[in-house]
C-alpha positions as CSV (number, residue, x, y, z in Angstrom):
1,M,1.0,-26.2,37.7
2,H,1.1,-22.2,38.7
3,G,3.0,-21.4,42.0
4,Q,4.0,-25.3,42.3
5,K,7.2,-26.8,41.7
6,R,6.8,-30.2,39.8
7,S,8.8,-32.1,42.5
8,E,6.3,-31.2,45.1
9,Y,3.3,-32.4,42.5
10,K,5.0,-35.5,41.7
11,S,6.0,-36.1,45.1
12,R,2.6,-36.4,46.6
13,L,1.9,-39.6,43.7
14,L,4.5,-41.6,46.1
15,N,2.1,-41.2,48.9
16,P,-0.2,-44.4,48.6
17,E,-3.6,-43.0,50.3
18,A,-2.9,-40.0,48.3
19,A,-2.4,-42.1,44.7
20,S,-5.9,-43.9,45.9
21,K,-7.6,-41.0,46.3
22,L,-6.4,-39.8,42.6
23,A,-7.0,-43.5,41.4
24,T,-10.6,-43.6,42.9
25,K,-11.6,-40.1,41.2
26,A,-9.8,-40.9,38.0
27,Q,-12.1,-43.8,37.7
28,Q,-15.4,-42.0,39.1
29,W,-14.5,-39.2,36.3
30,N,-14.2,-41.8,33.4
31,A,-17.7,-43.4,34.4
32,L,-19.9,-40.0,34.4
33,S,-17.5,-39.7,31.0
34,H,-18.4,-42.9,29.2
35,E,-22.1,-42.3,30.2
36,L,-22.6,-38.5,29.2
37,L,-20.7,-39.5,25.8
38,S,-23.1,-42.6,25.2
39,Q,-26.3,-40.7,26.0
40,R,-25.9,-38.0,24.0
41,K,-25.2,-40.3,21.3
42,R,-28.4,-41.8,22.1
43,L,-30.1,-38.7,22.0
44,I,-28.0,-37.4,18.7
45,T,-28.3,-40.8,16.7
46,P,-31.1,-42.9,18.3
47,L,-30.3,-46.5,17.2
48,N,-33.8,-47.5,17.8
49,A,-37.1,-45.3,16.8
50,D,-39.0,-46.9,19.6
51,A,-36.7,-46.5,22.3
52,K,-37.0,-43.5,24.5
53,P,-34.4,-40.8,24.0
54,P,-32.5,-39.5,27.1
55,S,-33.7,-36.3,28.2
56,P,-31.6,-33.0,27.4
57,K,-31.9,-31.7,30.7
58,M,-30.5,-34.9,32.7
59,L,-27.6,-34.3,29.8
60,L,-27.3,-30.9,31.4
61,T,-26.9,-32.0,34.7
62,L,-24.1,-34.4,33.8
63,T,-22.3,-31.6,32.4
64,E,-22.9,-29.4,35.6
65,K,-21.9,-32.1,37.7
66,M,-18.8,-33.1,35.7
67,L,-17.8,-28.8,35.1
68,T,-17.6,-28.2,38.9
69,V,-15.2,-30.6,39.2
70,N,-12.8,-29.9,36.1
71,P,-14.1,-26.7,34.4
72,D,-11.2,-27.2,31.8
73,P,-12.4,-29.9,29.1
74,S,-13.9,-27.7,26.2
75,H,-15.9,-30.6,24.7
76,L,-18.1,-30.6,28.1
77,W,-19.1,-27.2,27.2
78,N,-19.5,-27.7,23.7
79,I,-22.0,-30.7,24.6
80,R,-24.0,-27.8,27.3
81,R,-24.4,-25.7,24.1
82,E,-25.7,-28.5,22.4
83,M,-28.2,-29.8,24.9
84,L,-29.4,-25.7,25.6
85,L,-30.3,-25.2,22.0
86,H,-32.0,-28.3,21.6
87,L,-34.3,-27.6,24.1
88,L,-34.6,-24.0,22.9
89,E,-35.3,-25.3,19.6
90,K,-37.1,-28.4,19.7
91,E,-39.0,-27.6,23.4
92,S,-39.8,-23.5,22.5
93,S,-38.5,-23.2,26.2
94,Q,-37.0,-20.0,27.2
95,F,-33.6,-19.4,27.8
96,D,-32.7,-18.7,31.1
97,V,-29.0,-17.3,31.2
98,Q,-28.4,-17.2,35.2
99,P,-28.0,-21.0,35.7
100,E,-25.1,-20.6,33.1
101,L,-23.8,-17.7,34.9
102,S,-23.9,-19.3,38.2
103,L,-22.1,-22.4,36.9
104,T,-19.4,-20.2,35.3
105,A,-19.2,-18.4,38.0
106,H,-18.0,-21.5,40.1
107,C,-16.1,-22.5,37.6
108,L,-13.9,-19.7,37.2
109,Q,-13.9,-19.7,41.4
110,R,-12.1,-22.8,40.9
111,N,-9.8,-21.6,37.3
112,P,-9.7,-18.1,36.7
113,K,-8.1,-18.9,33.7
114,A,-9.9,-21.6,32.4
115,Y,-10.4,-20.4,28.8
116,S,-13.5,-22.5,28.1
117,S,-15.3,-21.1,31.4
118,W,-15.0,-17.8,29.8
119,F,-16.0,-18.4,26.6
120,H,-19.1,-20.0,27.8
121,R,-20.1,-17.0,30.0
122,K,-19.5,-14.5,27.1
123,W,-21.7,-17.2,24.6
124,S,-24.5,-17.3,27.6
125,I,-24.6,-13.2,27.4
126,A,-24.4,-12.9,23.7
127,Y,-27.1,-15.7,23.6
128,M,-29.5,-14.0,25.9
129,L,-29.3,-11.2,24.1
130,S,-29.7,-11.9,20.9
131,R,-32.9,-13.9,21.8
132,G,-34.5,-10.3,23.3
133,K,-36.1,-11.7,26.4
134,T,-34.5,-10.0,29.0
135,E,-36.0,-6.6,30.2
136,N,-33.0,-5.8,32.2
137,Q,-30.0,-6.5,30.2
138,S,-28.3,-3.5,30.9
139,N,-28.4,-4.7,35.1
140,V,-26.8,-8.1,33.4
141,L,-24.2,-6.4,31.9
142,Q,-23.6,-4.0,34.4
143,S,-23.7,-7.2,37.4
144,E,-20.8,-8.8,34.6
145,L,-18.5,-5.6,35.1
146,D,-19.0,-6.0,38.9
147,L,-18.0,-9.6,38.5
148,C,-14.9,-8.8,36.3
149,A,-14.1,-5.8,39.0
150,Q,-13.7,-8.8,41.7
151,F,-11.7,-11.4,39.8
152,L,-9.4,-8.2,39.0
153,M,-8.9,-7.5,42.3
154,L,-7.6,-11.1,42.9
155,D,-5.4,-10.9,39.8
156,E,-5.1,-8.1,37.7
157,R,-3.4,-9.4,35.4
158,N,-5.7,-12.1,34.0
159,F,-6.0,-10.9,30.6
160,H,-8.9,-13.8,30.1
161,C,-10.9,-11.0,32.5
162,W,-10.0,-8.1,30.7
163,N,-11.2,-9.7,27.3
164,Y,-14.0,-10.5,28.8
165,R,-14.3,-6.6,30.3
166,R,-14.1,-5.3,27.0
167,F,-16.8,-7.7,25.8
168,V,-19.2,-6.6,28.0
169,V,-18.3,-2.6,28.0
170,A,-18.7,-3.0,24.1
171,L,-21.9,-4.5,24.6
172,L,-23.2,-1.5,26.7
173,G,-22.1,0.7,24.5
174,S,-24.0,-1.1,21.5
175,M,-27.2,-0.8,23.6
176,A,-26.6,2.9,24.4
177,A,-25.8,3.6,20.4
178,K,-28.4,1.9,18.7
179,E,-32.3,2.6,19.5
180,S,-34.7,-0.4,19.8
181,A,-37.5,1.2,17.8
182,E,-35.0,1.2,14.7
183,I,-34.2,-2.6,15.2
184,N,-37.5,-3.6,16.1
185,E,-38.9,-1.7,12.6
186,I,-36.1,-3.6,10.6
187,V,-36.7,-6.7,11.9
188,T,-40.1,-6.6,11.6
189,N,-40.6,-4.8,8.0
190,N,-37.5,-6.0,6.5
191,T,-36.5,-9.4,6.8
192,A,-33.4,-8.9,4.7
193,A,-32.3,-5.9,6.5
194,A,-32.5,-7.8,10.0
195,A,-29.8,-10.2,8.3
196,N,-27.6,-7.1,8.2
197,L,-27.7,-5.7,11.8
198,P,-24.3,-5.2,13.1
199,S,-24.3,-8.6,15.1
200,E,-20.7,-7.9,15.3
201,S,-21.8,-6.1,18.6
202,Y,-22.6,-9.7,20.2
203,S,-18.8,-10.7,20.0
204,G,-17.3,-7.8,21.5
205,D,-15.3,-6.0,19.1
206,W,-14.4,-3.2,19.3
207,S,-14.3,-1.9,15.6
208,S,-18.6,-2.1,15.9
209,W,-18.6,-0.1,18.9
210,M,-16.4,2.7,17.1
211,D,-18.9,2.6,13.8
212,L,-22.5,2.5,16.0
213,L,-20.6,5.6,17.7
214,S,-19.9,7.5,14.3
215,E,-23.6,6.0,13.3
216,D,-21.7,4.5,10.2
217,S,-22.0,0.6,11.3
218,T,-20.9,-2.3,9.5
219,S,-22.3,-5.7,9.2
220,K,-20.2,-8.4,10.2
221,E,-21.0,-12.5,11.3
222,I,-21.0,-13.5,14.9
223,L,-17.7,-14.9,15.3
224,M,-17.2,-16.8,18.4
225,G,-14.5,-19.2,17.9
226,A,-14.6,-22.8,16.7
227,Q,-17.3,-24.1,18.8
228,I,-21.2,-24.1,18.8
229,V,-22.7,-20.7,18.8
230,S,-26.1,-19.8,17.8
231,D,-27.0,-17.7,14.9
232,S,-29.4,-16.1,15.6
233,T,-29.9,-12.8,14.4
234,P,-30.2,-10.0,17.2
235,K,-33.6,-8.8,18.2
236,N,-35.2,-6.3,20.5
237,L,-31.8,-4.6,21.5
238,T,-32.9,-2.5,24.6
239,S,-31.0,0.8,24.6
240,S,-31.6,1.4,27.9
241,L,-28.4,3.9,28.1
242,S,-28.6,7.3,27.2
243,K,-25.6,9.3,25.8
244,E,-25.1,10.6,28.9
245,K,-24.7,7.4,30.5
246,L,-22.4,6.0,27.8
247,N,-20.0,8.8,28.5
248,E,-20.0,7.8,32.0
249,L,-19.7,4.3,31.4
250,I,-16.5,5.5,28.8
251,V,-14.9,7.7,31.6
252,S,-15.4,4.8,34.4
253,E,-13.5,2.1,32.2
254,W,-10.3,5.1,31.0
255,N,-10.4,5.9,35.4
256,F,-10.6,1.9,35.7
257,T,-7.4,1.1,33.7
258,S,-5.9,4.0,35.4
259,S,-6.3,2.9,38.4
260,K,-4.7,-0.8,37.8
261,I,-1.8,0.5,35.9
262,Q,-0.9,2.9,39.1
263,D,-1.4,-0.5,41.4
264,N,0.9,-2.8,38.9
265,F,2.7,-0.7,36.2
266,S,3.5,-4.4,34.8
267,N,0.0,-4.8,34.1
268,G,0.3,-4.9,30.4
269,S,-3.7,-6.3,30.1
270,A,-4.6,-2.6,31.7
271,F,-2.2,-0.7,28.8
272,H,-3.7,-2.6,25.9
273,Y,-7.0,-2.0,27.2
274,R,-6.1,1.5,27.2
275,S,-4.8,1.4,23.6
276,K,-8.2,0.0,22.7
277,L,-10.0,2.7,24.6
278,I,-8.1,6.1,24.0
279,S,-10.1,6.5,20.5
280,I,-13.5,6.0,22.3
281,V,-12.2,8.6,25.2
282,L,-11.3,10.8,22.1
283,E,-14.7,10.6,20.3
284,A,-16.5,11.3,23.3
285,R,-14.3,14.2,24.0
286,L,-14.8,15.5,20.8
287,A,-18.5,14.9,21.0
288,S,-19.4,18.5,22.3
289,D,-17.7,20.4,19.4
290,D,-19.6,22.6,17.7
291,E,-21.6,21.2,15.0
292,T,-21.2,23.9,12.4
293,L,-17.9,23.4,12.1
294,D,-16.5,22.4,8.5
295,N,-14.2,19.1,7.9
296,A,-11.4,20.9,8.0
297,A,-11.9,22.6,11.7
298,R,-13.0,19.4,12.5
299,L,-9.8,17.5,11.6
300,L,-7.3,20.3,13.1
301,R,-9.8,20.1,16.4
302,K,-9.3,16.3,16.8
303,Q,-5.9,16.4,15.7
304,E,-5.1,19.0,18.5
305,K,-6.9,16.9,20.9
306,I,-4.9,13.4,19.9
307,L,-1.7,15.7,20.7
308,S,-3.2,17.0,24.0
309,M,-4.6,13.2,25.1
310,A,-0.8,11.9,24.1
311,R,1.0,14.8,26.2
312,E,-1.6,13.6,29.5
313,E,-0.7,10.0,29.1
314,W,2.9,11.2,28.8
315,E,3.2,13.3,31.9
316,E,0.3,11.5,34.1
317,I,1.0,8.1,33.3
318,L,4.1,6.7,31.6
319,L,6.8,9.4,33.4
320,N,5.5,8.2,36.8
321,A,5.8,4.4,35.2
322,I,9.4,4.4,33.4
323,F,10.9,6.4,36.5
324,T,9.6,3.9,38.5
325,E,9.8,0.9,37.1
326,P,12.4,1.6,34.2
327,D,13.1,-2.2,33.8
328,D,9.4,-3.2,32.8
329,Q,8.9,-3.2,29.2
330,T,5.3,-3.0,29.5
331,P,5.1,0.7,30.0
332,W,8.0,0.7,27.1
333,W,5.3,-0.9,24.6
334,Y,2.9,1.8,25.6
335,H,5.2,4.8,25.1
336,R,6.1,3.5,21.6
337,F,2.0,3.3,20.6
338,I,1.3,6.9,22.2
339,V,4.5,8.0,20.1
340,A,3.1,6.5,16.8
341,W,-0.6,7.3,17.7
342,A,0.2,10.8,18.1
343,K,1.8,11.6,14.6
344,P,0.1,14.0,12.5
345,S,-1.1,11.8,9.1
346,L,0.5,13.1,5.9
347,D,-2.9,12.5,4.2
348,L,-3.7,16.3,6.0
349,R,-1.2,18.1,4.9
350,D,-3.0,19.2,2.1
351,E,-6.5,19.3,3.8
352,L,-5.5,21.8,6.6
353,G,-2.8,23.4,4.8
354,D,-0.5,26.0,7.6
355,S,-2.4,24.3,10.2
356,Y,-0.4,21.2,9.6
357,N,2.7,22.7,9.9
358,E,1.5,23.7,13.8
359,L,0.3,20.3,14.8
360,V,4.0,19.0,13.7
361,E,5.6,21.4,15.6
362,D,3.5,20.6,18.9
363,Y,4.2,16.8,18.2
364,E,8.1,18.1,17.4
365,S,7.6,20.0,21.2
366,L,6.2,16.7,22.6
367,L,9.3,14.5,21.4
368,Y,11.8,17.0,22.9
369,E,10.1,16.6,26.2
370,M,10.2,12.9,25.8
371,A,14.0,12.9,25.0
372,D,14.8,15.3,27.8
373,S,13.0,13.0,30.5
374,L,14.7,9.7,28.7
375,R,18.0,11.6,29.2
376,E,17.6,12.0,32.5
377,L,16.5,8.7,33.2
378,L,19.8,7.2,31.7
379,E,21.8,9.4,33.9
380,V,19.9,8.7,37.3
381,E,20.0,4.8,36.4
382,K,23.9,5.4,35.5
383,E,24.6,6.8,38.6
384,N,22.1,4.3,41.1
385,G,24.4,1.6,38.8
386,L,27.5,2.7,40.0
387,E,26.6,3.3,43.5
388,G,25.4,-0.3,43.2
389,D,26.9,-3.8,42.6
390,A,26.5,-3.8,39.3
391,A,27.4,-7.2,38.6
392,E,24.5,-8.5,40.5
393,R,22.1,-7.0,37.9
394,D,20.4,-8.2,35.3
395,E,21.9,-7.5,31.8
396,S,18.7,-5.5,30.8
397,K,18.7,-3.5,34.2
398,G,20.4,-0.7,36.1
399,V,23.3,1.2,34.9
400,K,22.5,-0.8,31.3
401,C,18.7,0.5,31.4
402,K,18.2,-1.7,28.0
403,W,14.7,0.2,27.4
404,A,15.4,3.5,28.2
405,Y,17.9,3.2,25.6
406,L,15.1,1.3,23.1
407,G,13.0,4.4,23.9
408,L,15.3,7.0,23.5
409,H,16.3,5.7,20.3
410,L,12.7,5.4,19.1
411,V,12.0,9.4,20.3
412,L,15.6,10.7,18.4
413,F,14.4,8.3,14.9
414,S,11.2,10.0,15.1
415,L,12.1,13.2,15.1
416,F,14.8,12.6,12.4
417,K,11.7,11.1,10.3
418,L,9.8,14.8,10.5
419,Q,13.0,16.3,8.6
420,R,12.8,19.7,10.5
421,V,16.0,20.3,11.7
422,D,19.6,19.4,11.1
423,A,19.9,15.8,12.0
424,T,23.2,15.6,12.2
425,E,22.9,15.7,16.1
426,L,20.1,13.5,16.2
427,L,21.4,10.5,14.0
428,C,24.9,10.8,16.1
429,E,22.9,10.5,19.3
430,A,20.6,7.8,18.0
431,Q,23.4,6.1,16.9
432,E,24.9,5.8,20.5
433,C,22.1,4.8,22.0
434,L,22.2,1.7,19.0
435,D,26.3,1.1,20.2
436,A,25.0,1.1,23.4
437,L,22.6,-1.8,23.5
438,I,24.9,-4.2,21.5
439,A,26.9,-3.5,24.0
440,I,24.5,-4.4,26.7
441,D,22.0,-6.9,24.6
442,P,24.5,-8.8,22.3
443,C,22.0,-11.2,22.0
444,R,20.2,-8.7,19.9
445,S,23.2,-7.3,18.1
446,E,21.4,-8.1,14.7
447,R,18.3,-6.1,15.2
448,Y,20.2,-3.2,16.7
449,K,22.7,-3.3,13.5
450,M,19.2,-3.1,11.5
451,L,17.8,-0.6,13.1
452,A,21.6,1.4,12.8
453,A,21.2,1.0,9.1
454,E,17.9,2.4,9.1
455,L,19.5,5.8,9.9
456,S,22.0,5.7,7.2
457,A,19.5,4.8,4.7
């Protein structure tokens, strides 16, 4: 249990009154579980053809009663989805998503990190969209974003909620990128083509959104995990978001990650979301470029924008994070990502010619700026460590500043691989970083020796 010592939890069982209440609850739970499983068996495999099978609605009521008490068992959610599909397919009922959203919201209030509850909410939204029966689809999805914001106010690092938020945003982006008239035409006139619709949109796959933005969508199967899912073909997807609204959504999500990172530099989920979102933000910023540009000019413009965004991330996000919390590995992970993301690809060298060299110079300039700042950080941390009691500090903190040494080594090694200047000084300083790491972090000394071998390779 989070935030509770095992001894405290166990001590409650020593209280006869508390133990009696828990035993009563266990008996009630076992009775409900036995009834649910037996009724489901009667419905799925009736022993007597003349006997009236139980109603799926009754089983739905049982699952709701049990899930409000304990939302964790995945088999209960599986049975619930099974009964919902039974009603929808056998009795031609209309799917009402609101009861499922209300139930999962109640369950998530009890346990905001319940895998099965988040999965069922995701399944419910995906099934609603695949049925195409809800006119206000974008309103439902917008309310889901609001719910995510509320949960992230309670726990800004709830990765379940961040994952669900990406799923919802990807759906909104897909709705904006595909016109409903086009989809209706495919569904109506071409059954074979209908099977190849970009149904990956309903899994919240980020590659699908990028494909849709570039108007080069690919078809994949719906991937919802090894649980009961609907294989319905998406129909009547309402394109209720304009291109302008889509750009507003992208900017809003970008700013949302910024605010959450500023609230807590240790928010790995926000940094991860930002790493997934940055390519989409890049495409949105490039959308206003002159369409008459040739391919080489477009590639050059894209690489220039990548370097510009990388510099923004370094100056506006990372510098503040690493100087405020130098011992937190989360911003250092994002720093490593930005260094790799900003590097101009060698594949562009022949096509861009001299412009490629200018891009490399700009990238090199960014790396030198990073190196200067990291040297400054190490000096500051050394001074702070000498003033304080270094013996009371963790091996990766303070005067030792493990992550800053790793970050500086990364930058120096990246400069070395560009092969544009005399590498002697770079290699010496990079080796000094590794020597310091071996001294302050001996448990990982073999890793640092391996990195040192790469310097002399």
